[in-house]
C-alpha positions, -999 to 999 in steps of 0.1 A, spaced: -780 396 -889 -802 377 -865 -806 349 -890 -769 346 -895 -763 344 -858 -789 317 -854 -774 298 -884 -739 300 -868 -752 290 -834 -770 260 -849 -739 249 -867 -718 253 -836 -742 230 -816 -744 204 -843 -706 201 -847 -695 177 -820 -658 176 -828 -653 211 -814 -667 201 -780 -645 170 -780 -614 191 -787 -623 214 -758 -629 185 -735 -595 169 -744 -579 203 -739 -594 206 -704 -583 171 -696 -548 178 -706 -547 211 -687 -560 193 -656 -533 166 -658 -506 192 -663 -518 211 -632 -518 179 -612 -483 171 -623 -471 206 -615 -487 205 -581 -472 171 -573 -437 182 -584 -441 214 -563 -453 196 -532 -431 165 -533 -401 178 -552 -378 181 -522 -386 146 -510 -381 131 -544 -348 148 -547 -336 132 -515 -348 98 -526 -330 101 -559 -298 113 -542 -299 83 -518 -304 60 -548 -275 76 -566 -253 72 -536 -260 34 -536 -243 30 -570 
C-alpha cells in the first residue's frame, strides 16, 4: 500500500498539466469574483449612467 501511495504521489508531481489546470481555474475564479464585486459596488452608479445615456437618444 505504501508503495502504491508513493507511486501515485510521484506521478502527481511529475504531471504538470494538472497544476496548470488548477492555476487557470484559480485565475478564472479570481476574475469572476472581481467582476461580481465591481458589479455589486458600482451597479447603482452604472445604472444611472446608462439611463442618462439612454435619455440622450
